[in-house]
C-alpha positions as CSV (number, residue, x, y, z in Angstrom):
1,X,-8.2,-17.5,2.4
2,X,-5.0,-18.9,3.9
3,X,-3.3,-19.0,7.3
4,X,-0.7,-16.3,7.5
5,X,2.9,-16.9,8.5
6,X,4.2,-15.7,11.8
7,X,5.0,-12.1,11.0
8,X,7.3,-10.2,13.4
9,X,5.4,-9.1,16.5
10,X,2.3,-11.1,15.5
11,X,3.7,-14.6,16.3
12,X,0.9,-15.4,18.8
13,X,-1.9,-14.0,16.6
14,X,-4.2,-16.4,14.7
15,X,-4.1,-14.5,11.4
16,X,-5.7,-15.3,8.1
17,X,-5.3,-13.6,4.7
18,X,-8.2,-13.1,2.3
19,X,-6.4,-13.0,-1.0
20,X,-8.3,-10.7,-3.3
21,X,-5.1,-9.9,-5.1
22,X,-5.6,-13.3,-6.8
23,X,-8.8,-12.2,-8.5
24,X,-8.7,-12.2,-12.3
25,X,-8.3,-8.4,-12.4
26,X,-6.0,-8.4,-9.4
27,X,-8.4,-6.9,-6.9
28,X,-11.8,-7.2,-5.2
29,X,-13.2,-4.4,-7.4
30,X,-14.4,-7.0,-9.9
31,X,-17.2,-8.0,-7.5
32,X,-18.9,-4.7,-7.2
33,X,-18.6,-3.8,-10.8
34,X,-20.1,-7.1,-11.9
35,X,-23.0,-6.8,-9.5
36,X,-23.8,-3.2,-10.5
37,X,-23.7,-3.9,-14.2
38,X,-25.7,-7.1,-13.8
39,X,-28.6,-5.0,-12.3
40,X,-28.7,-2.4,-15.1
41,X,-31.7,-2.6,-17.4
42,X,-31.1,-3.7,-21.0
43,X,-31.8,-0.3,-22.5
44,X,-29.1,1.3,-20.3
45,X,-26.6,-1.5,-21.0
46,X,-26.8,-1.0,-24.7
47,X,-25.6,2.5,-24.5
48,X,-22.5,1.4,-22.5
49,X,-21.1,2.5,-19.2
50,X,-18.7,5.1,-17.9
51,X,-16.5,4.9,-14.7
52,X,-13.8,6.9,-13.0
53,X,-11.0,5.0,-11.2
54,X,-7.4,5.1,-9.9
55,X,-7.0,1.7,-11.6
56,X,-8.6,-1.3,-9.8
57,X,-12.2,-0.3,-10.3
58,X,-11.4,0.5,-13.9
59,X,-10.3,-3.1,-14.5
60,X,-13.3,-4.5,-12.7
61,X,-15.7,-2.4,-14.9
62,X,-13.8,-3.2,-18.1
63,X,-13.9,-6.9,-17.3
64,X,-17.6,-6.8,-16.5
65,X,-18.4,-4.7,-19.6
66,X,-16.5,-7.1,-21.8
67,X,-18.4,-10.1,-20.3
68,X,-21.7,-8.3,-21.1
69,X,-20.5,-7.2,-24.5
70,X,-21.1,-3.5,-23.9
71,X,-18.9,-0.5,-24.6
72,X,-16.9,0.8,-21.6
73,X,-15.2,4.2,-21.1
74,X,-12.9,4.7,-18.1
75,X,-11.6,8.1,-17.0
76,X,-8.3,7.9,-15.1
77,X,-6.2,10.7,-13.7
78,X,-3.1,11.5,-15.7
79,X,-1.1,10.4,-12.6
80,X,-2.6,6.8,-12.7
81,X,-0.3,3.9,-12.7
82,X,0.8,3.0,-16.3
83,X,0.4,-0.7,-15.3
84,X,-3.2,-0.2,-14.4
85,X,-3.9,1.9,-17.5
86,X,-2.4,-0.7,-19.8
87,X,-4.3,-3.5,-18.0
88,X,-7.6,-1.6,-18.4
89,X,-7.0,-1.1,-22.1
90,X,-6.1,-4.7,-22.5
91,X,-9.6,-5.6,-21.3
92,X,-11.2,-3.6,-24.2
93,X,-12.1,-0.4,-22.4
94,X,-11.6,3.1,-23.9
95,X,-9.4,4.9,-21.4
96,X,-9.3,8.7,-21.1
97,X,-6.6,10.3,-19.0
98,X,-8.0,13.5,-17.5
99,X,-7.3,15.4,-14.3
100,X,-4.5,15.4,-11.8
101,X,-6.3,13.1,-9.2
102,X,-9.2,10.8,-8.8
103,X,-11.7,13.6,-7.9
104,X,-11.0,15.5,-11.1
105,X,-11.2,12.3,-13.2
106,X,-14.6,11.6,-11.5
107,X,-16.0,15.0,-12.3
108,X,-15.0,14.6,-16.0
109,X,-16.5,11.1,-16.1
110,X,-19.8,12.2,-14.6
111,X,-20.1,15.0,-17.1
112,X,-19.3,12.5,-19.9
113,X,-21.9,10.1,-18.7
114,X,-24.6,12.8,-18.6
115,X,-23.6,14.2,-22.0
116,X,-23.8,10.7,-23.7
117,X,-26.7,9.4,-21.6
118,X,-24.7,6.5,-20.3
119,X,-24.8,4.7,-16.9
120,X,-22.1,5.8,-14.5
121,X,-20.7,2.9,-12.4
122,X,-19.6,4.4,-9.0
123,X,-16.4,3.1,-7.4
124,X,-17.9,2.8,-3.9
125,X,-20.9,5.0,-3.1
126,X,-23.6,2.7,-4.6
127,X,-25.8,0.0,-3.0
128,X,-25.2,-2.5,-5.8
129,X,-21.4,-1.9,-5.7
130,X,-21.3,-2.3,-1.9
131,X,-23.4,-5.5,-2.1
132,X,-21.0,-6.9,-4.6
133,X,-18.0,-6.1,-2.4
134,X,-19.8,-7.6,0.6
135,X,-19.5,-11.1,-0.9
136,X,-15.9,-10.9,0.5
137,X,-17.4,-10.9,4.0
138,X,-19.8,-13.8,3.2
139,X,-16.8,-15.9,2.0
140,X,-14.7,-15.0,5.1
141,X,-17.5,-16.1,7.5
142,X,-18.3,-19.2,5.4
143,X,-14.7,-20.3,5.5
144,X,-14.1,-19.3,9.2
145,X,-17.3,-18.9,11.2
146,X,-15.2,-18.2,14.4
147,X,-13.7,-15.0,13.0
148,X,-13.3,-12.5,15.8
149,X,-12.2,-9.5,13.7
150,X,-12.0,-8.4,10.0
151,X,-9.5,-5.7,9.0
152,X,-9.4,-4.0,5.6
153,X,-8.2,-0.9,3.9
154,X,-10.5,2.0,3.4
155,X,-10.6,4.5,0.5
156,X,-14.1,5.3,-0.4
157,X,-15.3,2.6,2.0
158,X,-17.3,0.4,-0.3
159,X,-15.4,-2.8,0.5
160,X,-15.5,-2.5,4.2
161,X,-19.1,-1.3,4.2
162,X,-20.2,-4.4,2.3
163,X,-18.1,-6.6,4.5
164,X,-19.6,-4.9,7.6
165,X,-23.2,-5.7,6.4
166,X,-22.2,-9.4,6.0
167,X,-20.2,-9.5,9.3
168,X,-23.0,-8.0,11.4
169,X,-25.6,-10.3,9.9
170,X,-23.6,-13.5,10.3
171,X,-20.9,-12.8,12.9
172,X,-23.0,-10.8,15.4
173,X,-22.2,-7.6,17.3
174,X,-19.0,-8.9,19.0
175,X,-17.1,-9.3,15.8
176,X,-14.7,-6.4,15.4
177,X,-14.4,-4.6,12.1
178,X,-11.4,-2.3,11.6
179,X,-10.7,0.1,8.7
180,X,-7.1,1.1,8.0
181,X,-6.1,4.3,6.1
182,X,-2.8,5.9,5.2
183,X,-1.9,8.9,7.3
184,X,-1.8,10.9,4.1
185,X,-5.5,10.4,3.5
186,X,-7.0,10.1,7.0
187,X,-10.7,10.7,6.3
188,X,-12.4,7.8,8.1
189,X,-11.7,8.7,11.7
190,X,-12.8,12.3,11.5
191,X,-15.9,11.3,9.6
192,X,-16.9,8.7,12.2
193,X,-16.3,11.3,15.0
194,X,-18.3,14.0,13.2
195,X,-21.0,11.7,12.0
196,X,-20.8,13.1,8.4
197,X,-18.6,12.9,5.3
198,X,-15.3,14.8,5.9
199,X,-13.2,15.8,2.9
200,X,-9.5,16.0,3.5
201,X,-6.5,17.5,1.7
202,X,-5.3,16.0,-1.6
203,X,-4.0,12.5,-0.7
204,X,-0.3,11.9,-0.2
205,X,0.4,8.2,-0.2
206,X,1.8,5.5,-2.6
207,X,-1.3,3.4,-1.7
208,X,-3.2,4.7,-4.7
209,X,-6.1,2.3,-4.1
210,X,-6.9,4.2,-0.9
211,X,-6.1,7.7,-2.2
212,X,-9.7,9.1,-2.0
213,X,-10.3,12.4,-0.3
214,X,-13.5,11.2,1.5
215,X,-15.4,8.1,2.5
216,X,-18.7,7.8,0.5
217,X,-22.0,8.9,2.0
218,X,-23.6,5.5,1.9
219,X,-20.5,3.6,3.0
220,X,-20.1,6.0,6.0
221,X,-23.7,5.4,7.1
222,X,-23.1,1.6,7.1
223,X,-19.7,1.9,8.8
224,X,-21.1,4.1,11.5
225,X,-24.0,1.7,12.1
226,X,-21.6,-1.2,12.2
227,X,-19.4,0.5,14.8
228,X,-16.3,0.2,12.6
229,X,-13.0,1.3,14.1
230,X,-10.6,3.6,12.2
231,X,-6.9,3.0,12.3
232,X,-4.1,4.9,10.6
233,X,-0.6,3.9,9.4
234,X,2.1,5.8,7.5
235,X,3.5,4.9,4.1
236,X,6.7,3.4,5.6
237,X,4.6,1.0,7.7
238,X,2.6,0.0,4.6
239,X,5.9,-0.5,2.6
240,X,7.2,-2.7,5.3
241,X,4.0,-4.7,5.3
242,X,4.2,-5.2,1.5
243,X,7.8,-6.3,1.9
244,X,6.9,-8.9,4.6
245,X,4.0,-10.2,2.6
246,X,6.2,-10.8,-0.4
247,X,9.2,-12.2,1.6
248,X,7.4,-14.3,4.2
249,X,4.0,-15.2,2.6
250,X,5.1,-15.0,-1.1
251,X,2.2,-12.7,-1.7
252,X,2.4,-9.6,-4.0
253,X,0.2,-6.9,-2.6
254,X,-0.2,-3.2,-3.5
255,X,-0.2,-0.5,-0.9
256,X,-4.0,-0.8,-0.4
257,X,-3.7,-4.5,0.1
258,X,-0.9,-4.3,2.5
259,X,-2.5,-1.6,4.7
260,X,-4.4,-4.1,6.9
261,X,-1.2,-6.0,7.9
262,X,0.5,-2.6,8.5
263,X,-2.4,-1.8,10.9
264,X,-1.8,-5.0,12.8
265,X,1.9,-4.5,13.0
266,X,1.4,-0.8,14.2
267,X,-2.1,-0.9,15.8
268,X,-4.0,2.2,16.7
269,X,-5.9,0.3,19.4
270,X,-5.8,-3.1,21.2
271,X,-5.3,-6.1,18.9
272,X,-8.3,-8.3,18.6
273,X,-8.5,-11.5,20.5
274,X,-9.2,-14.6,18.5
275,X,-9.0,-15.3,14.8
276,X,-8.3,-12.2,12.6
277,X,-8.8,-12.0,8.9
278,X,-6.9,-9.3,6.9
279,X,-8.2,-8.5,3.5
280,X,-5.4,-8.3,1.0
281,X,-7.6,-6.3,-1.4
282,X,-5.3,-6.0,-4.4
283,X,-2.0,-6.9,-6.0
284,X,-1.7,-4.5,-8.9
285,X,1.6,-3.0,-7.9
286,X,3.6,-1.1,-10.5
287,X,7.0,-2.7,-10.9
288,X,8.8,0.6,-10.4
289,X,7.0,1.1,-7.1
290,X,7.7,-2.5,-6.2
291,X,11.4,-1.7,-6.6
292,X,11.1,1.1,-4.1
293,X,8.9,-0.9,-1.7
294,X,11.5,-3.7,-1.5
295,X,14.2,-1.1,-0.7
296,X,12.1,0.6,2.0
297,X,11.1,-2.8,3.4
298,X,14.8,-3.8,3.7
299,X,15.5,-0.5,5.5
300,X,12.5,-1.0,7.9
301,X,13.8,-4.5,8.8
302,X,17.3,-3.1,9.4
303,X,18.8,-5.2,6.6
304,X,20.6,-2.2,5.0
305,X,23.4,-0.1,6.6
306,X,24.9,3.0,5.1
307,X,28.2,4.2,6.4
308,X,30.2,7.4,5.8
309,X,33.9,7.9,6.4
310,X,36.9,9.9,5.4
311,X,39.9,8.0,4.0
312,X,43.5,9.0,3.2
313,X,43.8,9.2,-0.6
314,X,46.4,6.6,-1.1
315,X,46.4,3.1,-2.6
316,X,44.9,0.3,-0.5
317,X,42.9,2.5,1.9
318,X,39.5,1.7,0.3
319,X,40.4,-2.0,0.1
320,X,41.3,-2.0,3.8
321,X,38.0,-0.4,4.7
322,X,35.9,-2.8,2.7
323,X,37.8,-5.9,4.0
324,X,36.4,-5.2,7.5
325,X,32.8,-5.5,6.1
326,X,33.8,-8.6,4.2
327,X,35.2,-10.3,7.2
328,X,32.0,-9.6,9.2
329,X,29.8,-11.1,6.5
330,X,28.4,-7.8,5.1
331,X,28.0,-7.4,1.4
332,X,28.5,-4.1,-0.5
333,X,25.4,-3.0,-2.3
334,X,26.7,0.3,-3.6
335,X,29.5,2.7,-3.0
336,X,30.2,6.4,-3.6
337,X,33.8,7.6,-3.7
338,X,34.1,11.4,-3.7
339,X,37.5,13.2,-4.0
340,X,36.7,16.8,-4.8
341,X,34.5,18.6,-2.3
342,X,34.7,21.8,-0.2
343,X,36.0,21.5,3.3
344,X,38.5,18.7,2.8
345,X,42.1,18.6,2.1
346,X,43.7,17.3,-1.1
347,X,44.8,14.0,0.6
348,X,41.3,13.0,1.8
349,X,38.4,11.3,0.1
350,X,34.9,10.8,1.4
351,X,33.3,7.4,1.0
352,X,29.7,6.3,1.5
353,X,29.0,2.6,1.3
354,X,25.7,0.8,1.5
355,X,25.9,-2.7,3.0
356,X,23.6,-5.7,3.1
357,X,23.4,-7.0,6.7
358,X,21.5,-9.7,8.5
359,X,19.6,-7.3,10.7
360,X,20.0,-4.6,13.4
361,X,22.2,-6.7,15.6
362,X,24.6,-7.5,12.8
363,X,24.7,-3.8,11.9
364,X,25.6,-2.8,15.5
365,X,28.3,-5.5,15.6
366,X,29.9,-4.3,12.4
367,X,29.9,-0.7,13.7
368,X,31.6,-1.8,16.9
369,X,34.3,-3.6,14.9
370,X,35.0,-0.5,12.7
371,X,35.2,1.8,15.7
372,X,37.3,-0.5,17.8
373,X,39.7,-0.7,14.9
374,X,39.9,3.1,14.8
375,X,37.9,3.9,11.7
376,X,36.0,7.1,11.9
377,X,32.6,6.0,10.7
378,X,29.1,7.2,11.2
379,X,25.7,5.9,10.0
380,X,23.8,7.8,7.3
381,X,20.0,7.7,7.7
382,X,18.6,5.9,4.7
383,X,15.1,7.4,4.4
384,X,12.8,10.0,5.9
385,X,9.6,8.8,4.3
386,X,8.4,7.1,1.1
387,X,9.0,9.5,-1.7
388,X,11.5,11.9,-0.1
389,X,15.2,12.1,-0.3
390,X,17.3,10.6,2.5
391,X,18.4,13.2,5.0
392,X,22.0,14.4,4.9
393,X,24.4,13.6,7.7
394,X,27.3,15.6,9.0
395,X,30.7,14.6,7.7
396,X,32.5,12.1,10.0
397,X,35.9,12.7,11.5
398,X,38.8,11.1,9.6
399,X,40.6,8.0,10.8
400,X,43.6,8.8,13.0
């Protein structure tokens, strides 16, 4: 656990980060899997175990099974991260890709376990798994007994349920416990309000570690009893949090691991007073997703500016346009130069240029310089949300 840097908007907050992304398998899931398998009787162990997972639980079960010397079969959805699939296989597990999401993969895994009379290792809805995850809470309060709040991501709820048990036992009733979910899989808040498990629509989020359609029955009972608060953030906010963790704290976190920081940056309720611990639950981020997260993070921080203009199609016009950006300290990231398009005369070209800038103030200053000099420019929105195409803008007026 480390003291966090002063993230934007949280400069006065005493924030600590519990770095489960540094576990051998890259996430906290190793704890619950080890504890569950350790409590299986020998006759069950010899037959091997089966589990279903989006990726992190898979690696935890595979690692624990290898340590015990037992066969492990993991069922993962066909949409699972290739990085997590490869990592699970590298730990010696037999990986079966089945179903279009976690729920379908779980149904297949349960049927397989019954057919082969093998133990099924749940991802979250199991007392031994929850107890194993709860060691995160024990370690937090051992390291920082004055903790005022613990915030963590919630998928099936096993991690936060285990932490809640430890927190209530050692930290008392005043310690706040906050669960954060992506808006595309908001199942905790309605379940807490209804007092029962609520199943939501198929998840829509890049935080695959939280992409579970419902909180488990046992975790929900614990979370209700512990008076856990439910917060929600969108994928852009999670992407920004991942970016800030990497840039400012030098921590690589996947979407599920970044959700707690996203919640603090965009709180659904009053920020806790006193020391806060955010659980960075995992760091198994696919490199291709990381590339997009970096881009979205730069956009969220106002460090990218996309401009569109019409230029006269003659030598030197593009160079003159780009010289303005160069003089103001902006760097060209990419450029699109389009001659043939409906609605323009044969002497005009449309140019879109994406620039690296220092931040929103630098971008505003650059725009002012362009417009004062008579260039007809307009900004082009860069993103609508993670995973969708940038919106189209109307063509600008040409330079007089």
